[in-house]
LUMDOKOL-802115 format. One record per atom (N, C-alpha, C, CB): x, y negated, z negated. Coordinates in pm, 1 decimal. Glycine has a CB too. Example, Ala and Ser with C-alpha at 12.3 -4.5 7.8 and 13.67 -1.06 7.14 Angstrom:
<u:1319.0, v:569.0, w:-780.0>
<u:1230.0, v:450.0, w:-780.0>
<u:1320.0, v:330.0, w:-780.0>
<u:1130.8, v:447.3, w:-904.6>
<u:1285.0, v:225.0, w:-708.0>
<u:1367.0, v:106.0, w:-714.0>
<u:1290.0, v:-3.0, w:-787.0>
<u:1408.4, v:59.8, w:-572.5>
REM end
This chain:
<u:93.1, v:83.0, w:-13.7>
<u:-21.5, v:-22.2, w:16.3>
<u:94.9, v:-124.1, w:-17.2>
<u:-187.9, v:-24.8, w:-88.0>
<u:34.7, v:-238.3, w:83.9>
<u:150.9, v:-333.3, w:61.1>
<u:8.2, v:-460.1, w:109.1>
<u:337.6, v:-305.1, w:186.9>
<u:52.8, v:-542.8, w:-0.5>
<u:-51.3, v:-675.4, w:-30.5>
<u:20.4, v:-759.5, w:6.1>
<u:-106.2, v:-714.8, w:-173.8>
<u:-35.9, v:-806.5, w:49.9>
<u:24.1, v:-982.1, w:138.7>
<u:-58.6, v:-1061.3, w:146.7>
<u:70.2, v:-993.4, w:297.2>
<u:5.9, v:-1172.4, w:97.7>
<u:-7.1, v:-1327.1, w:90.6>
<u:-13.0, v:-1430.8, w:189.0>
<u:81.8, v:-1366.5, w:30.7>
<u:-76.8, v:-1442.5, w:322.6>
<u:-29.0, v:-1562.8, w:392.6>
<u:-12.8, v:-1677.3, w:349.8>
<u:-87.3, v:-1587.8, w:476.1>
<u:94.8, v:-1691.4, w:412.8>
<u:118.2, v:-1847.6, w:378.0>
<u:89.1, v:-1971.9, w:501.9>
<u:285.2, v:-1858.1, w:334.8>
<u:106.9, v:-1943.1, w:592.9>
<u:90.2, v:-1993.6, w:738.7>
<u:-3.5, v:-2118.0, w:736.4>
<u:25.2, v:-1875.3, w:838.2>
<u:-90.2, v:-2113.4, w:664.5>
<u:-202.8, v:-2223.6, w:678.9>
<u:-242.0, v:-2262.2, w:555.9>
<u:-327.7, v:-2181.4, w:753.5>
<u:-124.0, v:-2296.0, w:451.4>
<u:-155.2, v:-2342.6, w:327.0>
<u:-90.9, v:-2509.8, w:327.3>
<u:-86.4, v:-2232.2, w:208.2>
<u:-154.3, v:-2593.5, w:252.8>
<u:-150.8, v:-2715.5, w:206.7>
<u:-215.4, v:-2814.0, w:352.5>
<u:16.3, v:-2746.0, w:149.6>
<u:-146.1, v:-2885.5, w:422.1>
<u:-197.0, v:-2933.1, w:526.9>
<u:-214.7, v:-2859.3, w:667.0>
<u:-132.5, v:-3030.8, w:537.5>
<u:-161.3, v:-2744.1, w:686.5>
<u:-170.1, v:-2687.1, w:818.4>
<u:-314.5, v:-2670.4, w:832.9>
<u:-89.1, v:-2553.5, w:838.3>
<u:-413.2, v:-2693.6, w:787.9>
<u:-564.2, v:-2653.3, w:827.5>
<u:-617.9, v:-2784.1, w:881.3>
<u:-663.8, v:-2594.6, w:693.0>
<u:-540.0, v:-2901.3, w:895.2>
<u:-643.8, v:-2987.1, w:989.2>
<u:-590.7, v:-3003.1, w:1139.0>
<u:-665.4, v:-3147.0, w:925.4>
<u:-556.3, v:-2909.3, w:1187.6>
<u:-550.6, v:-2846.8, w:1319.0>
<u:-676.2, v:-2783.1, w:1370.9>
<u:-449.6, v:-2747.8, w:1317.7>
<u:-758.3, v:-2734.9, w:1317.2>
<u:-904.7, v:-2693.1, w:1354.7>
<u:-867.0, v:-2499.4, w:1318.1>
<u:-956.9, v:-2751.0, w:1570.0>
<u:-989.7, v:-2416.7, w:1335.9>
<u:-971.9, v:-2294.1, w:1323.7>
<u:-898.1, v:-2236.0, w:1419.4>
<u:-1074.1, v:-2240.7, w:1311.7>
<u:-910.2, v:-2276.0, w:1529.7>
<u:-887.6, v:-2206.1, w:1644.2>
<u:-709.4, v:-2199.3, w:1590.7>
<u:-944.8, v:-2295.9, w:1809.8>
<u:-612.6, v:-2299.8, w:1590.9>
<u:-490.7, v:-2335.2, w:1559.7>
<u:-444.1, v:-2228.8, w:1434.3>
<u:-491.7, v:-2493.4, w:1524.6>
<u:-521.9, v:-2238.8, w:1346.9>
<u:-573.1, v:-2137.6, w:1247.7>
<u:-533.2, v:-2052.7, w:1236.7>
<u:-666.3, v:-2099.7, w:1246.1>
<u:-620.1, v:-1963.4, w:1317.0>
<u:-626.8, v:-1811.8, w:1334.0>
<u:-557.9, v:-1730.1, w:1404.2>
<u:-721.6, v:-1779.3, w:1369.8>
<u:-475.5, v:-1850.3, w:1509.8>
<u:-371.0, v:-1830.3, w:1607.4>
<u:-249.6, v:-1803.6, w:1483.9>
<u:-347.8, v:-1977.6, w:1727.5>
<u:-210.0, v:-1910.8, w:1428.1>
<u:-121.8, v:-1897.8, w:1358.9>
<u:-122.9, v:-1761.5, w:1221.5>
<u:-115.8, v:-2035.2, w:1323.7>
<u:-244.8, v:-1727.9, w:1188.1>
<u:-263.4, v:-1600.7, w:1084.8>
<u:-238.3, v:-1469.0, w:1191.6>
<u:-445.9, v:-1596.1, w:1001.2>
<u:-279.3, v:-1472.8, w:1332.8>
<u:-275.0, v:-1362.6, w:1377.3>
<u:-106.0, v:-1339.1, w:1423.8>
<u:-387.7, v:-1355.4, w:1485.4>
<u:-73.5, v:-1434.6, w:1423.0>
<u:132.5, v:-1407.8, w:1472.9>
<u:152.4, v:-1334.9, w:1313.1>
<u:285.0, v:-1629.7, w:1503.1>
<u:131.2, v:-1405.5, w:1165.4>
<u:202.4, v:-1372.8, w:1113.6>
<u:167.8, v:-1251.2, w:1053.4>
<u:236.3, v:-1455.3, w:1059.7>
<u:35.9, v:-1197.9, w:1082.1>
<u:-8.2, v:-1022.8, w:1091.5>
<u:69.8, v:-985.7, w:1171.2>
<u:-154.7, v:-968.1, w:1142.8>
<u:109.9, v:-993.4, w:1298.1>
<u:207.0, v:-942.1, w:1348.7>
<u:316.8, v:-925.3, w:1327.2>
<u:214.2, v:-966.5, w:1412.3>
<u:414.9, v:-1032.0, w:1275.6>
<u:535.3, v:-1024.7, w:1203.5>
<u:524.4, v:-939.3, w:1084.1>
<u:578.9, v:-1155.2, w:1166.6>
<u:432.2, v:-899.8, w:1004.4>
<u:424.9, v:-833.3, w:894.4>
<u:403.2, v:-699.2, w:942.3>
<u:328.0, v:-883.9, w:803.3>
<u:321.1, v:-655.2, w:1034.4>
<u:294.8, v:-491.4, w:1053.9>
<u:404.3, v:-494.5, w:1109.0>
<u:167.5, v:-417.5, w:1139.1>
<u:449.9, v:-533.0, w:1203.2>
<u:605.4, v:-497.4, w:1304.0>
<u:713.2, v:-510.2, w:1154.6>
<u:659.0, v:-668.8, w:1476.1>
<u:734.3, v:-573.1, w:1045.8>
<u:799.7, v:-542.9, w:987.4>
<u:813.5, v:-398.2, w:885.6>
<u:798.1, v:-638.0, w:956.4>
<u:670.0, v:-360.5, w:858.4>
<u:637.9, v:-273.2, w:807.1>
<u:535.4, v:-168.2, w:829.1>
<u:632.5, v:-315.2, w:733.5>
<u:607.7, v:-135.3, w:929.0>
<u:506.9, v:-36.0, w:1060.9>
<u:510.3, v:91.6, w:1029.6>
<u:564.0, v:-32.7, w:1229.5>
<u:629.4, v:182.0, w:1020.3>
<u:643.1, v:286.6, w:966.3>
<u:500.5, v:370.6, w:851.9>
<u:771.3, v:246.6, w:904.0>
<u:556.2, v:253.3, w:732.7>
<u:465.8, v:287.8, w:578.1>
<u:301.4, v:221.5, w:619.8>
<u:554.6, v:173.2, w:399.7>
<u:292.9, v:151.1, w:696.3>
<u:123.1, v:124.5, w:700.5>
<u:14.2, v:211.7, w:841.2>
<u:109.6, v:-74.2, w:730.0>
<u:-76.1, v:241.7, w:786.9>
<u:-198.3, v:305.2, w:836.8>
<u:-282.0, v:254.7, w:852.9>
<u:-243.1, v:381.5, w:789.4>
<u:-363.6, v:170.2, w:763.8>
<u:-459.0, v:100.5, w:750.6>
<u:-453.2, v:-70.6, w:738.7>
<u:-508.0, v:160.5, w:652.0>
<u:-526.2, v:-141.2, w:772.3>
<u:-537.6, v:-287.9, w:753.4>
<u:-703.7, v:-317.0, w:650.1>
<u:-539.4, v:-366.8, w:938.4>
<u:-648.2, v:-394.7, w:571.4>
<u:-804.0, v:-494.4, w:596.3>
<u:-758.2, v:-620.1, w:528.6>
<u:-974.9, v:-428.3, w:506.4>
<u:-808.0, v:-740.0, w:530.1>
<u:-806.5, v:-878.1, w:527.4>
<u:-925.1, v:-915.3, w:437.1>
<u:-813.5, v:-939.2, w:670.4>
<u:-892.0, v:-1040.7, w:343.0>
<u:-978.0, v:-1088.6, w:240.7>
<u:-880.1, v:-1237.9, w:251.5>
<u:-987.8, v:-982.1, w:74.5>
<u:-1053.3, v:-1262.0, w:299.3>
<u:-1056.6, v:-1423.9, w:285.7>
<u:-1197.8, v:-1499.2, w:247.9>
<u:-1011.9, v:-1485.5, w:430.1>
<u:-1111.3, v:-1613.9, w:191.4>
<u:-1198.5, v:-1702.1, w:110.5>
<u:-1257.1, v:-1822.0, w:175.7>
<u:-1126.5, v:-1748.1, w:-1.4>
<u:-1353.3, v:-1849.4, w:170.7>
<u:-1384.4, v:-2000.3, w:272.0>
<u:-1330.9, v:-2022.7, w:395.0>
<u:-1336.0, v:-2127.7, w:211.8>
<u:-1227.1, v:-2129.9, w:432.1>
<u:-1186.3, v:-2129.1, w:580.1>
<u:-1108.1, v:-2022.7, w:560.6>
<u:-1113.5, v:-2258.2, w:649.8>
<u:-1025.7, v:-1966.0, w:466.7>
<u:-932.6, v:-1870.3, w:503.4>
<u:-1009.1, v:-1730.1, w:545.2>
<u:-831.8, v:-1852.7, w:382.9>
<u:-1152.2, v:-1715.1, w:507.6>
<u:-1239.2, v:-1595.8, w:566.5>
<u:-1279.5, v:-1623.1, w:722.6>
<u:-1384.8, v:-1578.5, w:473.8>
<u:-1259.6, v:-1757.9, w:788.1>
<u:-1247.6, v:-1796.5, w:916.3>
<u:-1218.2, v:-1755.0, w:989.7>
<u:-1209.3, v:-1857.7, w:939.9>
<u:-1069.7, v:-1796.3, w:935.6>
<u:-929.6, v:-1768.1, w:975.0>
<u:-893.4, v:-1635.5, w:1004.3>
<u:-844.0, v:-1808.3, w:879.3>
<u:-930.3, v:-1557.6, w:869.8>
<u:-897.4, v:-1423.5, w:870.2>
<u:-1070.9, v:-1359.8, w:1002.4>
<u:-888.0, v:-1356.1, w:651.0>
<u:-1133.0, v:-1372.7, w:1044.2>
<u:-1228.5, v:-1324.7, w:1153.4>
<u:-1191.4, v:-1370.2, w:1301.5>
<u:-1373.2, v:-1378.8, w:1120.3>
<u:-1110.4, v:-1466.2, w:1267.5>
<u:-1040.1, v:-1531.8, w:1416.4>
<u:-974.0, v:-1453.0, w:1429.7>
<u:-962.5, v:-1663.5, w:1436.3>
<u:-877.0, v:-1442.0, w:1365.3>
<u:-734.9, v:-1355.8, w:1376.6>
<u:-782.2, v:-1233.1, w:1433.0>
<u:-649.0, v:-1323.4, w:1227.1>
<u:-856.1, v:-1158.4, w:1329.1>
<u:-886.8, v:-1024.3, w:1372.0>
<u:-967.3, v:-986.9, w:1512.6>
<u:-961.1, v:-973.5, w:1264.1>
<u:-1035.7, v:-1135.1, w:1534.0>
<u:-1079.9, v:-1089.7, w:1679.7>
<u:-962.0, v:-1079.9, w:1787.4>
<u:-1189.0, v:-1197.1, w:1738.0>
<u:-866.1, v:-1201.7, w:1768.7>
<u:-712.0, v:-1178.8, w:1856.5>
<u:-665.1, v:-1047.1, w:1880.2>
<u:-585.5, v:-1239.8, w:1781.6>
<u:-717.1, v:-976.6, w:1731.5>
<u:-528.2, v:-819.3, w:1742.0>
<u:-665.3, v:-715.7, w:1770.1>
<u:-366.3, v:-746.5, w:1493.0>
<u:-775.4, v:-738.0, w:1760.3>
<u:-840.7, v:-593.7, w:1796.8>
<u:-820.9, v:-557.3, w:1896.3>
<u:-964.3, v:-573.4, w:1794.2>
<u:-821.9, v:-405.3, w:1950.5>
<u:-779.3, v:-378.9, w:2035.6>
<u:-895.9, v:-215.8, w:2044.2>
<u:-612.6, v:-392.1, w:2020.7>
<u:-1002.7, v:-263.9, w:2128.6>
<u:-1104.5, v:-143.2, w:2150.7>
<u:-1030.5, v:-3.2, w:2166.8>
<u:-1195.6, v:-169.3, w:2289.8>
<u:-1057.1, v:155.3, w:2136.6>
<u:-1074.8, v:233.7, w:2178.9>
<u:-1103.6, v:275.4, w:2244.7>
<u:-1089.0, v:255.9, w:2158.5>
<u:-1063.2, v:349.9, w:2414.8>
<u:-1139.3, v:424.7, w:2488.4>
<u:-1166.2, v:535.0, w:2409.7>
<u:-1086.3, v:454.0, w:2610.1>
<u:-1251.1, v:631.8, w:2519.4>
<u:-1300.2, v:752.9, w:2496.1>
<u:-1414.5, v:757.0, w:2370.5>
<u:-1178.2, v:840.0, w:2471.3>
<u:-1445.0, v:876.9, w:2299.6>
<u:-1531.9, v:884.7, w:2242.2>
<u:-1545.4, v:795.4, w:2099.4>
<u:-1537.6, v:1005.1, w:2241.1>
<u:-1432.0, v:747.5, w:2060.1>
<u:-1462.7, v:649.2, w:1931.1>
<u:-1496.2, v:543.2, w:1956.0>
<u:-1368.2, v:620.9, w:1844.6>
<u:-1452.6, v:484.1, w:2103.2>
<u:-1542.6, v:360.8, w:2130.7>
<u:-1664.8, v:376.6, w:2154.4>
<u:-1508.1, v:289.4, w:2229.7>
<u:-1705.8, v:460.4, w:2145.3>
<u:-1848.3, v:459.2, w:2113.2>
<u:-1918.7, v:411.0, w:2031.0>
<u:-1882.8, v:539.8, w:2100.0>
<u:-1812.8, v:443.5, w:1914.3>
<u:-1877.6, v:434.2, w:1749.5>
<u:-1833.6, v:313.8, w:1708.7>
<u:-1824.8, v:551.6, w:1630.2>
<u:-1771.5, v:202.4, w:1772.7>
<u:-1673.5, v:105.6, w:1746.2>
<u:-1579.6, v:156.0, w:1718.4>
<u:-1692.0, v:22.0, w:1664.6>
<u:-1512.9, v:214.5, w:1742.1>
<u:-1397.5, v:231.6, w:1720.4>
<u:-1259.9, v:146.1, w:1800.5>
<u:-1403.5, v:358.7, w:1736.0>
<u:-1145.0, v:90.5, w:1703.7>
<u:-1035.0, v:28.6, w:1758.1>
<u:-924.1, v:28.1, w:1666.0>
<u:-1065.8, v:-100.5, w:1799.2>
<u:-838.5, v:-83.5, w:1695.8>
<u:-731.2, v:-88.4, w:1574.9>
<u:-709.3, v:-248.9, w:1577.1>
<u:-568.9, v:12.3, w:1604.8>
<u:-650.1, v:-278.0, w:1454.4>
<u:-583.1, v:-405.6, w:1440.5>
<u:-454.8, v:-392.7, w:1444.2>
<u:-612.7, v:-473.3, w:1330.0>
<u:-369.8, v:-439.5, w:1561.2>
<u:-196.6, v:-446.6, w:1554.2>
<u:-180.7, v:-288.8, w:1540.2>
<u:-113.9, v:-549.4, w:1398.0>
<u:-275.6, v:-224.1, w:1598.7>
<u:-217.5, v:-69.5, w:1600.5>
<u:-253.2, v:16.3, w:1436.1>
<u:-16.3, v:-83.5, w:1629.1>
<u:-330.2, v:-51.8, w:1375.1>
<u:-326.6, v:6.9, w:1256.8>
<u:-497.1, v:26.6, w:1220.7>
<u:-233.6, v:-88.8, w:1150.3>
<u:-563.7, v:154.4, w:1188.4>
<u:-703.6, v:132.4, w:1155.8>
<u:-751.1, v:34.7, w:1065.8>
<u:-750.3, v:237.1, w:1112.4>
<u:-855.5, v:-61.5, w:1126.8>
<u:-939.1, v:-118.1, w:1017.6>
<u:-985.7, v:-32.3, w:908.6>
<u:-1051.9, v:-173.2, w:1071.7>
<u:-993.4, v:-129.2, w:797.6>
<u:-1053.1, v:-40.8, w:662.5>
<u:-1163.3, v:-143.8, w:591.6>
<u:-910.0, v:3.1, w:531.6>
REM end
């Protein structure tokens, strides 16, 4: 289990909009996953208020739907990890 607290949208970095904040968070998530990839299998995000909106935006950018039978059941991955 890896618990990580994002820092990319702290302080005044929230004044440029949800799109910019979501992209920053998506990049930070990709960086963390790459650093710890061999040990990670699942991913969960938790965000409150604006952080929750950034999280949803980042997940939309990072989500890759599966093809085949799992796709019919909403299957997919986030940075190659199973959403939990």
